[in-house]
N, C-alpha and C positions, 0 to 999 in steps of 0.2 A: 209811761206813755198811755197804756191802755186805760188806766184809771182816769187820766186827764180827758181822754176822748169820751169815755163813758159819762164823765161829769158834764161835759159840754153838750153831748147828745141828750142826756137826761134833762138838762136845762133848756132844751130845744134851741140851742144856739149852734145850729148845724154849720153856719159859715165859719165860726171860730174853730169848730172841730175840724172842718175841712182844711182851714189854714194851718192848723197845728200838724195835721197829717202831711200837708205839703212841705212844711218846714223840715220834717224828718224823713221825707220820701227817699232822699239820696242814701241815707243810712240803711233804710229797710231794703233797698234794691241792691246796694253794693255789698252789704255784709251778709245777706241771706239769699243766695242764688235760688233756693227752693221757694222763696216768697211766702213761707208759712207765717212769718211775723206780719207781713203786709196783709195777708188774707185775714188774719185775726183782727187787725185794725179795721179792715173794710167791713167785716161782719158786724161791727158795732153800729154802723150806720143803717138807718131804715132803707129798705129797697127803693130804688128810683131817685134818691136824692143826688146821686152823682150827675144826673143829666143837666144840672144847672151850676155845677161847681167844677171848675177846671182841675184843681188838685185831685179830686176824686176820679174824674175821667182819665187823667194821666195814670193814676194808680191802677185803676181797672184795666187800662191799656196794657200795663206791664203784666198784669195777671193773664190777660188774653194772649199776650205774646208767649208767655210761658207754656200755655196750653195749645198753642198754634191755632187759636180760634180766630181765624182771619176775618170771618164775617162779622163777629161781634167787635173785633178791633176796628174794622172799617166803620161800623155803626157809631162807635165811641168817637172816632176821629171826625165823623160828620157832625155829631152833636157838638163837639168842641169847636168846630169851624162855625157853627151857627151862633155861638155865644159871642158877646162883645170881646174884641181883641184886647189882650193884655200882653205885656212883655214877659211876664212870668210864665214859665213852662213852655215857651215857644220851642226851645231846643229839644225838650222831651217829646213834644208833639211831632216835630219834624223828624226826630229820630225814629219814632214809631211809624210815621208815614214812609220813611226810608226802608224800614224792615218789611212793612206790608208790601211795598212796591217790589222789593227784592224777591219776596216769597211768591209774588204773582208773576214773576219773570220780567218785570219792567225795569231793566237795569238803568235806563236813562232817567226815569223818574226817581229811582232809588238814589242815584248820584245827585240829582238836583236837591232832593230833600236832605241828603247827608251834608251837602255843602251849606244849605240853609241852617241846619242844626249847628254846624261849626261856626257860622257867622253870627248866629243869634246871641250867643254868649249871655249868661254863663253857659258853658258847653256841657252837654250830657252826651256820652258816647254809648251807643248801643251797637254792638257788632252782630248783625244777623249772620248766621252761617247755617250749617246743616241742622243745628238746633237753636232755638231762640236762646240768647244768653246776653247778659249784661255784665260780664265779668270785668270789663274795663269801663266803668261808669264813674265819672267824677265831675265836679263843677270846677270851673276855672274862670279867671277874669277874662273879659272880652279882649281879644287880640292874643291871648295865650295860645300857643300851638299845641297840637296833640299828635306828635310824631307816631306814636303807636297806632292810633286810629288811622292815620294816613297810610302807614305802611301795611297795616293789616286789612284795611277795608277799601279806602279810596284808591290807592295806587293800583290794585288789581282791577278795579272797575275802569280806571282810566286807560288801562292797557287793552280793554275790549274795544275794538275798532269803531263800532257805531257810537259808543259812548265818548270815545276820544274826540270825535268831531264836535259834539255839543259841549264838551268840557272846555274847549278853546274859547267859547263865547263868554 
């Protein structure tokens, strides 16, 4: 993978390299909680190229989550929002917005973004907690349920009274 990324970057085909990283992002995130592999892949890219490429913004977002760098995560999410909308990586971006909202203490926004991530399909699950983690991350078909995500993350939010009022909508 690293050799392929280096090849694309050396050939100045950054879009192809970003697409390749995006295709393997699930593996990098789910199989390496330390994100060392993902960090190595991201170091191959020249600085700043992520600003116009959603897969790289998403990957950098996961690195920011690992480091609790909420201001940089917010900036990456703003940059992603400014790019043309694509269906790809919507669930990842919504999951990251949910985590950021949770860490900022906005449980209602966190619930909204969590629900959007689940509806976006294919689903990526990021379970923010005391420490950023993506131990239960997977892709699934639209409409597929994620009972572990619901039980571990959404159900506790729904039991919080102010959130329960908006969840009914």
